[in-house]
C-alpha positions in Angstrom: -27.4 10.2 52.7 -30.0 8.8 50.5 -30.9 10.7 47.5 -34.2 10.0 45.8 -35.7 10.5 42.0 -39.2 9.9 40.8 -40.3 6.6 40.3 -39.5 5.3 36.9 -36.5 7.2 36.1 -33.1 6.2 35.8 -29.8 7.9 36.3 -28.7 7.7 33.0 -25.4 8.5 30.7 -25.0 9.0 27.7 -24.1 6.1 25.3 -20.6 7.3 24.4 -19.4 7.8 28.4 -16.2 5.3 28.9 -16.5 3.3 31.7 -13.2 1.7 33.4 -12.8 -2.5 33.4 -9.9 -4.5 34.2 -9.4 -5.3 31.0 -9.5 -1.8 29.2 -12.5 0.6 28.6 -16.1 0.1 27.1 -18.9 2.1 26.8 -22.5 2.8 28.5 -24.3 1.8 25.0 -21.8 -1.6 24.9 -21.7 -2.7 28.5 -24.1 -5.7 29.0 -26.1 -7.4 32.4 -22.8 -9.8 33.3 -20.2 -7.6 32.6 -17.7 -6.1 35.3 -16.7 -2.3 35.5 -14.5 -1.2 38.0 -16.2 0.2 41.1 -14.6 3.5 43.5 -12.2 1.4 45.1 -10.4 0.2 42.1 -11.6 -3.2 41.9 -13.9 -5.3 39.6 -17.8 -4.8 40.3 -20.9 -6.8 38.5 -23.5 -5.0 36.7 -26.8 -6.6 37.8 -29.0 -4.3 35.7 -29.4 -2.1 32.8 -32.3 0.2 31.7 -32.9 2.5 28.9 -35.2 5.2 31.2 -36.0 7.3 28.2 -35.4 10.3 30.1 -36.1 14.2 28.5 -34.2 16.5 30.1 -30.1 15.9 29.5 -26.8 18.4 30.8 -23.2 18.7 29.6 -21.3 18.8 32.7 -17.7 20.2 31.7 -15.0 19.7 34.3 -11.9 22.1 34.7 -9.4 19.5 33.2 -11.7 19.5 30.0 -13.4 16.4 30.9 -17.1 16.1 29.4 -20.1 14.1 30.7 -23.6 13.9 29.4 -25.8 13.0 31.9 -29.8 13.3 32.5 -31.2 15.5 35.4 -31.8 12.8 37.5 -28.2 11.2 37.5 -26.3 11.1 41.0 -23.2 12.7 41.9 -21.4 12.4 45.2 -19.7 15.7 45.5 -18.4 18.2 47.9 -20.1 21.7 47.8 -18.4 23.7 50.5 -19.9 26.1 53.1 -23.0 24.4 51.9 -25.8 24.5 54.9 -26.7 20.9 53.8 -25.5 17.3 55.0 -26.3 16.1 51.7 -23.7 15.2 49.4 -25.5 13.1 46.8 -27.2 15.4 44.3 -28.9 14.7 41.2 -27.9 16.6 38.1 -30.5 18.9 37.6 -30.1 20.1 41.4 -26.1 20.8 40.8 -27.1 22.7 37.4 -29.1 25.2 39.2 -26.6 25.3 42.6 -23.7 25.8 40.1 -25.7 28.9 37.9 -27.1 30.4 41.0 -24.2 30.5 43.3 -20.4 30.6 43.2 -20.0 27.9 45.3 -17.0 25.5 44.1 -18.5 22.3 43.4 -16.3 18.9 42.9 -16.2 15.3 43.0 -13.6 13.5 45.3 -10.4 11.9 43.5 -11.0 8.0 44.2 -7.3 8.0 45.2 -7.7 4.3 44.7 -4.9 2.3 42.5 -6.9 0.3 40.0 -6.2 -3.3 40.3 -5.3 -4.6 36.7 -4.2 -8.1 36.3 -0.3 -8.7 35.9 0.8 -9.5 32.1 3.2 -11.4 30.0 5.0 -8.1 28.8 7.0 -8.3 25.7 10.0 -6.1 27.7 10.8 -4.9 31.4 8.3 -2.3 31.5 10.7 0.1 32.7 13.3 -0.3 30.1 10.2 0.3 27.8 9.3 3.1 29.4 12.7 4.7 29.5 12.7 4.2 25.5 9.3 5.9 25.4 11.0 8.9 26.8 14.5 8.9 25.4 15.1 6.2 22.9 15.4 6.8 19.5 12.3 6.2 17.1 14.7 4.5 14.5 16.8 2.6 16.6 17.4 0.7 19.5 19.4 3.5 21.0 19.0 5.3 24.4 20.6 8.4 25.1 21.0 10.1 29.0 23.6 12.2 30.5 27.0 10.7 31.6 26.3 11.4 35.3 22.8 9.0 34.8 24.7 6.5 33.0 26.1 4.4 35.5 22.6 4.4 37.6 20.9 3.4 34.1 23.3 0.2 33.8 23.1 -0.6 37.1 19.2 -0.6 37.5 18.8 -2.2 34.3 21.4 -5.1 34.3 19.9 -5.9 37.9 16.5 -7.4 35.5 17.7 -11.1 34.9 18.7 -11.4 31.3 19.4 -7.6 30.4 22.5 -6.2 29.7 24.0 -2.5 28.0 26.7 -2.1 25.4 27.4 1.8 25.3 29.3 4.7 23.5 29.6 8.2 24.7 31.1 11.7 24.2 29.1 14.2 26.7 25.9 12.4 26.1 26.0 8.6 26.6 24.5 6.5 24.3 23.5 2.6 25.0 21.8 0.1 23.6 19.6 -2.6 25.4 20.1 -6.3 25.4 18.0 -9.3 26.7 19.4 -12.4 26.2 16.5 -14.8 26.1 14.9 -12.9 23.1 16.7 -14.9 20.3 19.3 -17.7 20.2 22.0 -15.8 19.4 21.9 -13.6 22.8 22.1 -10.5 20.9 18.6 -9.5 19.7 18.5 -6.1 21.0 15.0 -5.4 22.9 14.0 -2.3 20.4 14.0 -4.9 17.5 12.0 -7.5 19.7 9.3 -5.1 21.0 8.8 -3.2 17.9 7.9 -6.0 15.8 5.3 -7.1 18.4 3.8 -4.0 19.7 3.5 -1.6 17.0 2.2 -1.2 13.7 3.5 2.4 12.8 7.2 2.8 13.0 7.0 6.4 13.1 4.9 7.3 16.4 5.4 5.9 20.2 2.7 4.9 22.4 1.9 2.7 25.2 0.6 -0.8 24.0 -2.6 -1.9 25.6 -0.8 -4.9 27.9 1.5 -2.3 29.3 -1.2 0.3 30.1 -3.5 -2.1 31.7 -1.0 -4.4 33.4 -0.3 -5.0 37.2 0.2 -2.1 39.7 4.2 -3.0 40.1 4.2 -3.1 36.4 2.6 0.2 35.8 4.8 2.1 38.5 7.9 0.7 36.5 6.4 1.8 33.5 5.7 5.3 34.8 8.8 5.5 36.5 10.8 4.8 33.1 8.8 7.2 31.6 9.8 10.0 34.4 13.5 9.0 34.5 13.7 9.7 30.6 11.4 12.5 29.9 10.5 13.8 33.3 11.1 16.0 36.1 10.5 17.5 39.5 9.1 21.2 39.8 8.3 22.7 43.4 5.4 19.6 44.0 4.8 18.0 40.7 6.5 15.8 38.9 6.2 16.6 35.5 6.3 14.7 31.9 7.0 16.6 29.1 7.0 15.4 25.2 5.7 16.6 21.9 3.5 13.5 21.2 0.1 14.2 22.6 -1.2 10.9 22.3 1.2 9.4 24.5 0.8 12.4 27.2 -2.8 11.4 27.5 -1.7 7.5 27.8 0.4 8.6 30.7 -2.1 10.7 32.3 -4.3 7.4 31.8 -1.7 5.4 33.3 -1.2 7.9 35.9 -4.8 8.2 37.1 -5.3 4.3 37.1 -2.4 4.7 39.9 -4.4 7.2 42.0 -2.2 10.4 40.8 -4.4 13.4 39.8 -2.9 15.0 36.5 -3.4 18.3 35.1 -2.6 19.2 31.1 -1.0 22.3 29.7 1.1 23.0 26.2 3.2 25.7 24.8 5.1 26.5 21.6 8.7 27.3 22.2 11.0 29.2 19.9 14.5 30.6 19.0 16.4 32.6 16.9 18.8 31.8 14.5 22.6 33.2 14.2 20.7 35.9 11.7 18.2 36.8 14.0 15.4 35.1 12.6 13.0 33.6 15.1 11.8 30.0 14.4 8.7 28.1 16.5 9.0 24.7 17.6 6.9 21.8 18.2 3.7 22.2 20.6 5.1 20.8 23.6 3.1 19.3 26.2 3.6 19.4 30.1 1.4 16.9 32.3 1.8 17.7 35.9 1.4 15.0 38.5 0.5 15.2 41.8 2.7 12.4 44.0 1.6 10.8 47.5 4.7 8.3 46.9 8.4 7.7 45.2 7.5 8.1 41.0 11.3 8.1 40.3 14.3 5.5 40.2 16.7 8.0 38.8 18.6 9.3 42.4 18.8 13.0 41.5 15.1 13.3 40.9 14.1 10.6 43.5 15.9 12.6 46.0 13.8 15.8 45.2 10.4 13.5 45.9 12.0 12.3 48.9 12.5 16.1 50.4 9.0 17.1 49.3 7.2 13.9 50.9 9.2 15.2 53.8 8.0 18.5 53.7 4.9 19.8 55.2 3.0 20.8 51.8 -0.2 19.6 50.9 -2.3 19.7 47.9 -4.9 22.3 47.8 -6.8 20.4 45.2 -8.1 16.8 45.8 -11.1 16.4 43.5 -12.4 16.9 40.1 -14.0 20.6 39.9 -17.0 21.1 37.9 -16.7 24.5 35.4 -19.7 24.4 33.9 -23.2 22.6 33.4 -25.4 23.3 30.4 -28.8 22.2 29.5 -28.8 20.3 26.0 -31.3 18.7 23.6 -30.4 14.9 23.1 -32.3 11.9 21.8 -33.5 9.9 24.8 -32.5 6.8 23.3 -29.3 7.4 23.7 -29.0 7.3 27.8 -28.9 4.3 29.6 -28.3 3.4 33.0 -27.0 0.6 35.3 -26.9 -1.2 38.7 -24.0 -2.5 40.3 -23.1 -4.9 42.9 -21.1 -2.8 45.5 -22.0 -1.4 48.7 -21.2 2.3 47.6 -23.2 2.5 44.6 -20.4 3.9 42.9 -18.2 3.3 39.4 -15.8 5.0 37.5 -16.4 6.5 34.3 -14.3 8.9 31.8 -10.3 8.5 31.2 -10.0 10.3 34.3 -11.6 7.7 36.8 -14.0 9.9 37.9 -16.6 8.1 40.2 -20.3 8.4 39.7 -23.5 7.0 41.1 -25.1 3.7 39.7 -29.3 3.2 39.7 -30.6 1.1 42.4 -33.1 -1.1 41.9 -35.0 -3.5 43.9 -37.9 -5.6 43.7 -40.8 -4.6 46.1 -43.0 -7.8 47.2 -45.7 -9.0 44.9 -48.4 -8.4 47.4 -47.3 -4.6 47.5 -47.3 -3.5 44.1 -47.7 -6.4 41.6 -43.9 -7.1 41.7 -43.0 -3.9 39.7 -39.4 -3.0 39.6 -38.9 0.3 41.3 -35.9 2.4 40.2 -34.4 4.9 42.1 
């Protein structure tokens, strides 16, 4: 399908729009010609050109998960429109605005389902061990907590990693510490101490450091498995990660999206009554639901639920980013830019949800025809 816009216009996004790269995120405002961004297939693609088209009409697109994107009216999107009589699936923002506000059609952008190809990293500790600590490790010590029934698995799995060992003490809950023989000369340095010194400035919060979040596919899958084995479960048809740390939950969402798993977020405030009957409210707990297409756990009792689910005939109803609203906005034309990327489908990934969007197609018209002018489509 070909989609055209008027000569001289560009398919512009706001300067603050996040662009995904193999080395983290950049913005539409900061990206330069020669930089590499991620294409729809999850692989790096070169930026061939960048324009500032000075577009006059601008829109705010809001997706059902709360993600927002500012785009000009001519910016192109590869979309699904059910029950549409047209075979065309590339529309500009202005047309989508009209369709969404004049009909009841559900307009969506297909998921990439592509696993992002980040490089292998030299990590400070094993990603599974680190993910497990993020979920069930103490913020002030090297101690991890598990149920007695899970401890034997943790000991066997973690000690299968070269150099790692576990010491434990336990009552109804099993508390254990993880060591690595090469982290200092004595062989007694706790993983916690080494990792905290290298990775964290704030000793009162847990976050996923850059090198873990943007590591290789296998490293990220092990990191996610550690997080889910500790603070996750399988409910009906979703893996769910629970935590009161919103920043950490947002990072886990980005981690999942980079592995091709779609996520949805919800929250609630828990409560309980003490012996006198007085009601107490707890911290906000965030629930991140993850659509699984493969095994994401290592802990056997959780992994078995995924095995049974994957062997069933269940199919997810949602495999796209649905648009909830498009509204016109007044904005500064100087804040909008468009790029051309070097791949066949002309799509690249934006936002922390890895949403695919269309680039500006550029070509040079022969000088004999139009004096060598650059035509932007």
